[in-house]
C-alpha positions in Angstrom: 42.9 96.8 -59.9 46.4 96.3 -61.1 47.3 93.3 -63.4 50.6 91.7 -64.2 50.3 93.0 -67.7 50.4 96.6 -66.3 54.0 96.1 -65.5 55.1 95.2 -69.1 55.1 98.6 -70.8 57.1 100.4 -68.0 59.7 97.6 -68.1 59.7 97.6 -71.9 60.3 101.4 -72.1 63.0 101.2 -69.4 64.9 98.6 -71.3 64.4 100.3 -74.7 65.9 103.5 -73.3 69.0 101.4 -72.6 69.2 100.3 -76.2 67.5 96.9 -76.0 64.9 95.5 -78.4 62.2 94.1 -76.2 59.5 91.5 -76.8 57.0 89.8 -74.5 56.1 86.2 -73.9 59.0 84.6 -75.7 59.1 80.8 -75.0 57.4 81.4 -71.6 59.5 84.3 -70.4 57.5 87.4 -69.6 60.0 89.9 -71.0 63.0 89.3 -73.2 65.4 92.1 -74.2 68.4 91.9 -76.6 71.0 94.2 -77.9 74.2 93.6 -79.8 77.2 92.9 -77.7 75.2 92.4 -74.5 73.8 89.3 -72.7 70.1 88.5 -73.2 68.0 90.0 -70.4 64.9 88.2 -69.1 62.4 89.9 -66.7 59.7 88.0 -64.9 56.7 90.1 -63.8 54.6 89.7 -60.7 52.4 92.1 -58.7 54.2 91.1 -55.5 57.3 89.3 -54.4 56.6 85.6 -53.9 58.2 82.2 -54.0 56.6 81.5 -57.4 58.4 84.5 -58.8 61.7 83.5 -57.4 61.3 80.0 -58.8 60.5 81.4 -62.2 63.6 83.5 -62.1 65.8 80.6 -61.1 64.3 78.6 -63.9 65.2 81.4 -66.4 68.8 81.2 -65.3 69.1 78.2 -67.5 68.8 80.6 -70.5 70.8 83.6 -69.4 72.7 85.0 -66.4 70.8 88.4 -66.6 67.5 87.6 -65.0 65.4 90.2 -63.1 62.4 89.8 -61.0 60.0 92.8 -61.4 57.3 93.6 -58.9 54.8 96.4 -58.6 56.0 99.3 -56.5 53.9 99.7 -53.3 51.5 102.5 -53.7 49.7 102.9 -50.4 51.2 103.8 -46.9 50.6 100.3 -45.6 52.0 98.6 -48.6 55.1 100.8 -48.5 55.5 100.0 -44.8 55.3 96.3 -45.5 57.8 96.6 -48.3 60.3 98.5 -46.2 60.1 95.8 -43.6 60.9 93.0 -46.1 62.9 94.7 -48.8 66.3 93.9 -47.2 65.5 90.2 -47.0 64.1 90.1 -50.5 67.3 91.7 -51.8 69.5 89.4 -49.8 67.7 86.3 -51.2 68.0 87.6 -54.8 71.7 88.4 -54.3 72.4 84.9 -53.1 70.6 83.5 -56.1 72.2 85.8 -58.6 68.9 87.4 -59.5 68.2 91.1 -60.2 65.2 93.0 -58.6 63.1 95.8 -60.1 60.3 97.9 -58.7 57.8 99.0 -61.4 55.6 102.1 -60.9 51.9 101.7 -60.6 49.7 102.6 -63.6 48.6 105.9 -62.1 52.3 106.7 -61.6 53.4 105.9 -65.2 55.5 108.9 -65.3 57.7 107.4 -62.7 60.7 105.2 -63.8 61.5 101.6 -63.1 63.8 101.3 -60.1 66.6 98.7 -60.2 67.2 97.7 -56.6 69.7 95.0 -57.6 71.5 93.8 -60.7 72.2 90.1 -61.3 75.7 89.1 -60.3 77.5 85.9 -59.2 77.3 85.4 -55.4 80.2 84.3 -53.3 79.2 84.2 -49.6 81.5 85.8 -47.1 81.9 83.7 -44.0 81.5 85.5 -40.7 84.3 84.0 -38.6 83.1 85.7 -35.4 79.6 84.1 -35.8 81.1 80.8 -36.8 83.3 80.8 -33.7 80.2 81.6 -31.5 78.3 78.7 -33.1 81.1 76.3 -32.4 81.6 77.5 -28.8 77.9 77.2 -28.1 77.8 73.7 -29.6 80.7 72.5 -27.5 79.5 74.2 -24.4 76.0 72.7 -24.3 75.5 69.6 -22.2 73.7 67.0 -24.3 71.0 67.9 -26.8 68.3 69.6 -24.7 66.2 71.1 -27.5 64.0 69.8 -30.3 64.8 71.0 -33.8 62.0 73.2 -35.3 60.6 74.3 -31.9 58.7 77.5 -31.7 57.2 79.4 -28.7 59.4 77.4 -26.4 62.4 78.5 -24.4 65.6 77.4 -26.1 68.1 75.8 -23.6 71.4 77.5 -24.3 74.8 76.6 -22.7 74.4 79.9 -20.7 71.0 78.8 -19.4 72.3 75.3 -18.5 75.1 77.0 -16.4 72.5 79.3 -14.8 70.4 76.3 -13.9 73.3 74.5 -12.4 74.1 77.5 -10.2 70.4 77.8 -9.2 70.1 74.1 -8.3 73.1 74.4 -6.1 71.6 77.4 -4.3 68.3 75.6 -3.9 70.1 72.8 -2.1 72.3 75.0 0.1 70.5 78.3 0.6 73.1 81.1 0.5 76.5 80.4 -1.0 79.6 82.4 -1.9 80.5 82.9 -5.5 83.8 81.1 -5.0 82.1 78.1 -3.5 79.6 77.9 -6.4 82.4 78.1 -8.9 84.3 75.4 -7.2 81.3 73.1 -7.1 80.1 73.6 -10.6 83.4 74.4 -12.4 81.6 77.2 -14.3 84.2 79.8 -15.1 81.6 82.6 -15.6 79.8 82.0 -12.3 80.3 85.5 -11.0 79.0 87.0 -14.3 75.9 84.8 -14.3 75.0 85.7 -10.8 75.8 89.4 -11.1 74.0 89.9 -14.5 71.1 87.8 -13.2 69.6 87.5 -16.7 66.7 85.3 -15.6 66.0 87.1 -12.3 66.8 83.9 -10.3 69.6 85.3 -8.1 69.7 87.8 -5.2 72.9 89.2 -3.6 72.6 89.0 0.2 76.1 90.0 1.1 79.5 90.6 -0.4 80.1 87.7 -2.9 77.1 85.8 -1.4 74.0 84.9 -3.3 70.7 83.1 -2.8 67.7 82.2 -5.0 64.8 84.6 -5.5 61.2 83.5 -5.3 61.1 83.5 -9.1 64.2 81.3 -9.1 62.6 78.9 -6.7 59.4 78.7 -8.7 61.1 78.2 -12.1 63.8 75.8 -11.1 61.3 73.7 -9.1 
C-alpha cells in the first residue's frame, strides 16, 4: 500500500539532478528545494489529486511562485483510465491557479522518472469572444427567467426551446399551418429552421411548406 512518504525520494532525486538542494518538511511544506540564482521550489505530495492538495498548493504560493503539486502516477489499467479522463481538467485548474503538476512513479517503478505535466506560470485568461457573444445572445433571446439556478436532471428551457414551444402551441390551436403564417404570427425569424430540423420531434411536414404537430408534440406540449 503506497504512502505519501513514498513520493518523497523520487521527487528529491528529480530536483537534485537539476542542481537543487532538497529538504523535507520545512515549516510545513512537504518538499523544499533551493539553488543559487533560482526561486525556491515547494512541492506538496499526495497519493491522488484532491481539493486538499490544491488548497495546500495555493497556501504555499504565499512563500514562492514555484509551487508544484505531486501525485502518484496511476499504476493499474483502471487508475490510468480514470486519470486520462480527468488529467486535462486537473491541468486546466492548476494552470489557472499558477500551480505546477508532477506525476511520481510508484515504488515498484522507482527506475521511472518524475513527469512534469505543468510548470508554474502566471495565468492570464484568454476570453473566447465567440462564446461570449453566444452567451449574450442567449440571454437576450430568452423570454423571462424560466429556469432555476443549480437545477440538475431537468430540461433547461433555452431561447430555442421557447421558440419551438411557441410554434407548437400555434399548431396545436390551428392544426396544419404554412411556415410563412407561423412566422408571421410568432415573429420568430428562424421558424423554417426550427420546423425543418425538428430537434424535439414535435413537427411533421404534411405538404410543401406546411406543418402539423406529431403525436409526441401533442403529448409534450399538452
